[in-house]
matplotlib code that plots the C-alpha trace (Angstrom):
import matplotlib.pyplot as plt

x = [60.4, 57.1, 54.0, 51.9, 48.7, 48.7, 45.5, 45.9, 43.0, 43.3, 44.6, 43.8, 46.6, 47.9, 51.5, 52.6, 51.1, 53.6, 56.5, 55.2, 54.7, 58.4, 59.5, 57.5, 58.9, 62.5, 63.0, 63.8, 62.6, 58.8, 56.2, 52.4, 49.1, 48.7, 44.9, 43.9, 40.6, 39.3, 35.8, 37.2, 37.1, 38.4, 41.3, 42.3, 41.9, 44.2, 46.6, 46.5, 47.3, 50.2, 51.4, 51.4, 53.1, 55.8, 56.6, 56.6, 59.0, 61.4, 61.9, 65.5, 64.9, 62.0, 63.3, 59.8, 56.7, 53.7, 49.9, 48.0, 44.1, 41.4, 38.5, 35.2, 34.2, 36.2, 35.0, 36.8, 39.7, 40.6, 39.5, 42.7, 44.9, 48.4, 49.0, 46.7, 47.9, 45.8, 46.5, 43.5, 42.6, 39.7, 37.2, 38.4, 41.2, 38.4, 37.7, 41.1, 40.8, 38.6, 40.8, 43.7, 42.4, 39.2, 41.1, 43.0, 40.0, 40.9, 44.6, 45.7, 48.3, 49.0, 51.8, 50.3, 47.0, 46.6, 47.9, 47.5, 45.5, 42.2, 43.1, 44.3, 41.1, 38.8, 40.3, 40.0, 36.3, 36.1, 38.7, 37.8, 34.4, 36.4, 38.8, 36.1, 34.8, 38.2, 39.0, 35.6, 36.2, 39.8, 38.4, 35.7, 37.9, 41.5, 42.1, 45.5, 46.8, 49.5, 47.9, 50.3, 48.7, 50.3, 47.1, 47.2, 46.4, 48.5, 47.9, 44.3, 44.1, 46.0, 44.0, 40.8, 42.0, 43.0, 40.0, 37.6, 39.9, 42.2, 43.8, 44.7, 48.2, 48.6, 51.5, 51.8, 54.7, 56.0, 59.2, 59.7, 62.1, 64.4, 65.1, 66.3, 68.6, 70.1, 70.6, 72.5, 74.6, 75.6, 76.3, 78.5, 80.1, 81.1, 82.6, 84.5, 86.1, 87.9, 91.5, 91.9, 91.8, 89.0, 87.1, 87.8, 86.8, 83.5, 82.9, 83.4, 81.0, 83.7, 82.0, 84.9, 87.4, 85.2, 84.4, 88.1, 89.1, 86.1, 87.2, 90.8, 89.1, 87.1, 83.8, 81.1, 79.5, 76.3, 75.8, 75.0, 73.8, 77.5, 78.8, 77.4, 79.8, 77.2, 73.7, 71.0, 71.2, 74.8, 73.7, 71.8, 68.9, 66.5, 63.0, 60.5, 57.3, 54.0, 53.8, 55.1, 56.1, 58.8, 62.4, 65.6, 67.4, 70.3, 72.2, 75.7, 78.0, 80.6, 80.7, 80.8, 78.0, 76.6, 74.2, 76.9, 78.0, 74.5, 74.1, 77.5, 76.5, 72.8, 74.7, 76.7, 73.8, 71.9, 74.8, 75.5, 71.8, 71.7, 75.0, 73.8, 70.0, 70.7, 69.2, 68.2, 65.2, 62.3, 63.2, 67.0, 65.9, 63.8, 66.6, 69.0, 67.0, 65.8, 65.8, 65.7, 62.5, 64.7, 67.6, 65.5, 63.9, 67.2, 68.6, 65.2, 64.1, 67.0, 66.2, 66.2, 63.2, 62.7, 60.1, 59.9, 59.9, 56.4, 55.1, 56.9, 55.9, 52.1, 52.7, 54.3, 52.7, 53.3, 57.0, 56.6, 53.1, 51.9, 52.1, 51.6, 54.8, 57.0, 59.6, 62.0, 61.8, 62.9, 59.4, 56.3, 52.5, 51.3, 48.0, 45.6, 45.0, 48.6, 47.9, 45.0, 47.0, 49.9, 46.9, 45.5, 48.8, 49.5, 46.1, 47.0, 50.3, 48.5, 46.0, 48.9, 50.7, 47.8, 48.9, 52.1, 52.8, 54.4, 56.6, 56.9, 60.3, 60.9, 61.4, 61.3, 59.3, 62.4, 59.7, 60.2, 57.1, 58.5, 61.6, 59.1, 56.9, 60.1, 61.1, 57.7, 57.9, 61.2, 63.7, 66.0, 65.1, 65.4, 64.8, 62.9, 60.5, 56.7, 53.7, 52.1, 49.9, 52.1, 52.2, 55.2, 57.8, 57.8, 57.7, 56.7, 54.1, 50.2, 49.8, 47.3, 47.6, 49.9, 53.3, 56.3, 59.5, 61.6, 60.3, 62.2, 60.7, 61.2, 59.2, 55.5, 56.5, 56.7, 57.8, 58.1, 61.7, 62.0, 62.9, 63.0, 61.9, 61.8, 63.5, 61.1, 60.8, 60.1, 57.8, 55.7, 55.0, 54.2, 52.0, 49.6, 49.0, 49.3, 46.6, 44.4, 44.6, 43.8, 40.8, 39.6, 39.4, 37.4, 35.2, 34.5, 33.6, 31.0, 29.7, 30.2, 30.5, 30.8, 33.9, 35.3, 35.0, 36.8, 39.8, 39.7, 39.7, 42.6, 44.9, 47.8, 46.8, 43.3, 44.3, 45.7, 42.3, 40.4, 37.5, 34.8, 36.4, 37.4, 34.0, 32.7, 35.4, 34.7, 31.0, 31.7, 34.2, 31.6, 28.9, 31.4, 32.1, 28.8, 27.9, 30.8, 30.5, 28.5, 25.0, 25.8, 28.3, 25.7]
y = [45.8, 47.1, 47.2, 50.0, 52.0, 55.7, 57.6, 60.9, 63.2, 66.1, 63.6, 65.6, 68.2, 69.9, 70.5, 69.1, 65.5, 65.3, 65.8, 63.6, 60.7, 61.2, 60.8, 57.5, 55.9, 56.8, 55.7, 51.8, 51.0, 51.2, 49.8, 49.5, 51.3, 54.9, 55.9, 59.0, 60.7, 64.0, 65.6, 66.4, 62.8, 63.8, 65.5, 62.5, 60.3, 62.6, 62.4, 58.4, 58.6, 60.9, 58.3, 55.6, 57.7, 58.8, 55.2, 54.2, 57.4, 57.1, 53.3, 53.8, 55.8, 53.7, 51.9, 50.5, 49.1, 51.2, 51.0, 54.0, 53.8, 56.5, 56.1, 58.1, 57.5, 58.8, 55.6, 53.2, 55.3, 55.5, 51.8, 50.2, 52.9, 53.0, 56.8, 59.6, 62.6, 65.7, 68.6, 70.2, 73.6, 74.8, 75.2, 77.2, 79.9, 82.3, 82.1, 83.0, 86.1, 87.3, 86.3, 88.3, 91.3, 92.2, 93.3, 95.8, 98.1, 98.6, 99.1, 95.4, 94.2, 90.4, 88.7, 85.3, 85.6, 81.8, 81.7, 84.8, 88.2, 88.6, 86.1, 83.3, 83.4, 83.9, 80.5, 79.0, 79.7, 77.5, 74.8, 73.9, 72.1, 70.0, 69.2, 68.1, 65.6, 64.4, 63.8, 62.0, 59.7, 58.9, 58.0, 55.7, 53.9, 54.2, 55.3, 54.2, 55.8, 58.3, 61.6, 64.2, 67.5, 69.9, 72.4, 75.9, 77.5, 74.8, 75.7, 76.1, 72.6, 70.8, 72.3, 71.0, 67.5, 67.3, 68.9, 66.8, 63.7, 63.9, 60.6, 61.1, 60.6, 63.7, 66.1, 69.3, 69.4, 72.6, 73.1, 76.9, 76.1, 74.1, 77.1, 79.1, 76.0, 76.2, 79.7, 79.2, 76.9, 79.1, 81.9, 79.6, 78.4, 81.9, 82.3, 79.0, 79.9, 82.9, 83.0, 83.5, 87.4, 87.1, 85.4, 88.2, 90.7, 88.7, 88.8, 92.4, 92.9, 94.5, 94.3, 96.0, 93.6, 90.6, 91.5, 92.4, 88.8, 87.1, 88.8, 87.6, 84.0, 84.4, 84.5, 87.3, 88.5, 89.1, 85.5, 83.7, 80.6, 80.0, 79.6, 76.2, 73.9, 71.4, 70.7, 71.5, 67.7, 68.7, 71.5, 71.3, 73.7, 74.7, 75.5, 77.4, 79.3, 78.6, 77.5, 80.3, 82.3, 80.0, 80.9, 79.7, 80.5, 77.9, 76.7, 74.8, 73.0, 70.5, 72.4, 75.8, 78.1, 79.5, 82.2, 84.7, 84.0, 84.7, 87.8, 89.3, 88.4, 90.2, 93.3, 93.3, 92.4, 95.4, 97.6, 96.0, 96.6, 100.1, 101.0, 98.9, 100.1, 103.8, 104.7, 101.0, 99.7, 98.0, 94.5, 95.0, 96.0, 93.1, 90.5, 92.3, 92.7, 88.9, 87.8, 91.0, 90.1, 87.3, 89.4, 92.3, 90.0, 88.3, 91.9, 93.3, 90.0, 87.8, 84.8, 84.2, 84.3, 80.6, 81.0, 82.9, 86.6, 86.9, 84.6, 86.2, 89.7, 88.9, 88.0, 91.5, 93.9, 97.0, 96.5, 95.4, 95.7, 99.4, 100.0, 97.9, 98.9, 96.3, 95.5, 97.4, 94.6, 91.9, 90.4, 91.1, 91.1, 87.8, 88.6, 85.6, 86.0, 84.9, 81.8, 81.1, 81.2, 78.8, 76.4, 76.2, 75.6, 72.7, 71.2, 71.3, 69.6, 66.9, 66.2, 66.1, 63.4, 60.9, 61.5, 60.8, 64.7, 64.8, 62.5, 64.0, 63.9, 62.6, 65.7, 65.4, 67.6, 68.3, 67.7, 65.2, 63.2, 59.9, 60.1, 60.6, 57.5, 55.5, 56.3, 55.7, 52.2, 51.6, 52.1, 54.7, 57.4, 61.2, 64.5, 67.2, 70.2, 69.4, 71.0, 69.4, 70.4, 72.3, 70.1, 71.7, 71.3, 75.2, 76.6, 80.2, 79.9, 79.2, 75.4, 73.4, 75.0, 73.8, 74.9, 74.0, 72.6, 69.6, 66.1, 62.9, 60.1, 56.4, 53.2, 54.0, 57.1, 60.9, 62.9, 66.6, 67.7, 70.2, 73.3, 75.4, 79.0, 81.5, 84.8, 87.0, 89.6, 87.1, 84.8, 88.1, 88.4, 84.6, 84.4, 87.0, 84.4, 81.2, 82.7, 83.9, 80.5, 78.5, 80.8, 80.6, 76.7, 76.7, 79.5, 77.7, 74.3, 76.5, 77.9, 81.4, 84.0, 86.8, 85.1, 84.4, 88.1, 89.0, 86.8, 88.3, 91.9, 91.1, 89.9, 92.5, 92.9, 93.9, 95.9, 98.4, 99.4, 99.7, 97.4, 98.9, 98.7, 95.2, 93.9, 95.4, 93.5, 90.2, 90.6, 91.5, 88.5, 86.0, 87.5, 87.2, 83.4, 82.7, 79.9, 77.7, 78.5, 77.0, 78.1, 79.6, 82.0, 83.4]
z = [-17.1, -15.3, -17.1, -16.2, -17.3, -17.5, -17.9, -19.5, -18.8, -21.4, -24.0, -26.9, -26.0, -28.9, -27.8, -24.4, -25.1, -28.2, -26.1, -23.3, -26.0, -26.8, -23.1, -22.6, -26.1, -25.6, -21.9, -21.6, -17.9, -18.4, -20.8, -20.9, -21.9, -22.5, -22.4, -23.8, -22.4, -23.5, -23.8, -27.5, -28.6, -32.2, -30.7, -28.7, -31.9, -33.6, -30.8, -31.1, -34.7, -33.8, -31.3, -33.8, -36.3, -34.0, -33.4, -37.1, -38.2, -35.2, -34.8, -34.2, -31.1, -29.5, -26.5, -24.8, -25.9, -25.4, -26.8, -27.0, -26.9, -26.6, -24.1, -24.7, -21.1, -18.0, -16.0, -18.4, -19.0, -15.1, -14.1, -12.7, -13.7, -12.1, -13.0, -13.9, -15.6, -15.7, -18.4, -19.5, -21.0, -18.9, -21.7, -24.6, -25.4, -26.0, -22.2, -21.6, -23.8, -20.8, -18.3, -19.8, -21.7, -19.8, -16.5, -19.0, -19.2, -15.5, -15.7, -14.9, -17.2, -17.1, -19.4, -18.8, -16.7, -15.5, -11.9, -10.0, -10.3, -12.1, -14.8, -12.5, -10.4, -13.5, -14.8, -11.2, -11.3, -14.4, -13.4, -9.9, -10.8, -13.2, -10.6, -8.0, -10.5, -11.3, -7.6, -7.2, -10.2, -9.2, -5.6, -7.4, -10.0, -9.1, -5.5, -5.1, -8.5, -8.6, -10.0, -11.8, -12.3, -15.0, -15.3, -14.1, -11.9, -10.2, -6.6, -6.7, -8.8, -6.1, -3.3, -4.9, -5.4, -1.8, -0.6, -2.5, -1.8, 1.1, 0.4, -3.0, -3.8, -6.1, -6.8, -9.2, -11.7, -13.3, -15.4, -14.4, -12.0, -14.2, -16.2, -13.2, -12.3, -15.7, -15.5, -12.1, -14.0, -16.7, -14.2, -12.3, -15.5, -16.3, -12.6, -12.8, -16.3, -14.7, -13.0, -9.4, -9.8, -12.3, -9.8, -7.1, -9.7, -10.3, -6.6, -6.3, -9.2, -11.2, -14.5, -16.5, -15.2, -15.8, -19.4, -20.1, -19.0, -20.6, -23.9, -23.4, -23.2, -26.1, -24.3, -23.8, -20.7, -22.7, -24.3, -20.8, -22.7, -24.0, -20.4, -19.7, -18.4, -16.5, -16.3, -13.6, -12.2, -11.2, -8.7, -5.6, -4.9, -2.2, -3.7, -1.9, -2.5, -4.4, -8.1, -10.5, -7.4, -6.6, -5.0, -4.6, -1.4, -1.5, -4.4, -4.6, -7.0, -5.5, -2.5, -3.7, -2.3, -5.5, -4.2, -3.6, -7.1, -8.4, -6.5, -7.5, -11.2, -10.7, -9.8, -12.9, -15.0, -13.7, -14.5, -17.9, -19.0, -17.7, -19.8, -22.8, -23.1, -23.8, -27.1, -28.0, -29.4, -27.4, -28.7, -27.8, -24.4, -23.9, -24.8, -22.8, -19.8, -19.8, -16.1, -14.8, -12.5, -10.9, -10.0, -8.8, -6.3, -5.2, -4.5, -2.7, -0.9, -0.3, -2.6, -6.2, -8.2, -9.7, -12.4, -15.6, -15.4, -16.9, -14.2, -11.3, -12.4, -11.8, -8.2, -7.4, -9.9, -8.1, -9.0, -12.8, -14.0, -13.4, -17.3, -20.3, -21.5, -19.9, -22.5, -20.1, -17.7, -20.2, -21.0, -22.9, -22.5, -24.5, -26.4, -26.4, -30.0, -30.7, -28.6, -30.5, -33.8, -32.4, -31.0, -34.6, -36.1, -33.6, -34.4, -38.1, -37.7, -35.5, -38.1, -40.9, -38.8, -40.0, -43.4, -45.6, -45.6, -42.5, -40.4, -36.9, -34.9, -31.4, -29.3, -25.4, -23.0, -20.7, -17.9, -14.8, -15.2, -16.8, -14.3, -11.4, -12.6, -12.8, -9.2, -7.9, -9.7, -7.7, -10.6, -9.0, -6.4, -7.4, -5.7, -7.7, -7.1, -7.1, -5.6, -2.6, 0.5, 2.9, 6.0, 7.7, 4.7, 4.3, 7.8, 7.6, 4.7, 5.3, 6.2, 4.2, 1.0, -1.8, -1.9, -4.2, -2.7, -3.5, -2.7, -2.5, -5.1, -4.2, -4.6, -3.9, -2.1, -2.6, 0.4, 0.6, 1.6, 4.6, 3.0, 6.0, 6.3, 3.5, 4.1, 6.0, 3.3, 0.5, 2.9, 3.5, -0.3, -0.6, 2.1, 0.8, -2.3, -0.2, 2.2, -0.8, -2.6, 0.7, 0.9, -2.5, -2.4, 0.9, -0.3, -3.6, -1.6, 0.5, -2.7, -1.1, -3.8, -1.5, 0.1, -3.6, -4.3, -1.4, -2.2, -5.9, -4.4, -2.0, -4.9, -5.2, -9.0, -8.0, -4.8, -7.2, -8.6, -5.3, -3.8, -5.6, -9.0, -8.2, -7.3, -10.5, -12.4, -10.7, -11.6, -15.2, -15.6, -14.2, -16.6, -19.6, -18.7, -17.4, -19.7, -18.3, -14.6, -11.6, -10.8, -7.4, -9.1, -11.6]

ax = plt.figure().add_subplot(projection="3d")
ax.plot(x, y, z, "-o")
ax.set_aspect("equal")
plt.show()
């Protein structure tokens, strides 16, 4: 069993780290040391205690031997590491309040606010210096380590790592595509459960006939989750785009082309939603319209949106974010105050793990991180979606900037899979963001505030309010976050 060292930058994480601990402890192919580094040392210490408590209270599920240590110095944390995980919160959640809510004064509505738009670029101004520093330290202490990034804005973090340290062996991971792959499986499960006549009705988008047969089978068209016959690893999909604006243009299961099946379902979904929503309350509208954004993108642009609808909507705000009343589209705006409350609750649960009052249970992350590390260690090849610099794997999208496609993992190797060209209409949308993200990184390294402002004002969210208001918003957001920004921005 390979013995490896993993350094976790951001090891004081209050949520994701706990699931990652479970992933490590419940696999049986790797063992070693997990080093936690965080500028919030007490948070890292709480997680070390949580890790030890997790082992104590779930002994029957533990399959590998790991030690967990806290390092107060990033130099010692990185020294000789085989893998480096980066998952940080850029400063504090109160900074995210500025990202998400300050633009609302200008009519910019953001369900998430961490990847695109005013909020995404504001967050990037705080995050980029940290990633320059991380790249420098990795080059100094463990230049051959594999680096796995989970922080948003993903594309800009990846661009920064490679701009500062071109030889870095880094890739970015995001679970958003997994949810869409599971959704495709459910749609395929519904289709495959039908008779030959039912399948014909399905492909003709005959909602009434499909509902009738499903009812006879004891199934419900509205309960898509109940139609799962197989998991996402049993289908093949071609992933294209930039992080959180990802698309699937090919999907198959045992030789069956699933894209026409999904397209037919999307038509029935829209018809069903319109019929169902008359007179219904906002919550019912939100639940019934879940995935509406994905299907709209498929119908309009020729590929299925492959991230959560809240993320996807921020890249095409003219379609979904012209008003704060977005429940009709199947998602809602998420106030930062709610995230702050969840953060406090998670901190409390982590602290309780060090006492007899709380015995944490093993619960995996659903991420591919441990499987990726296992493959890189030579213990089984896999193919999964990751973010890497575009070096030709996505033909009609800006080269050099990070894109999200499938990649093949094997011993000490991560190679992007050729994903071809995106459908032209979808590519036109993605290229707006890909080029902006590329230009933003270059402008930051040149310390060119004017160029950064220009990228900010070109974002589709900001374009809607005009250049003059965009410049004013850019300056005001910098002023609100000035305590944690580089001097050249002030």
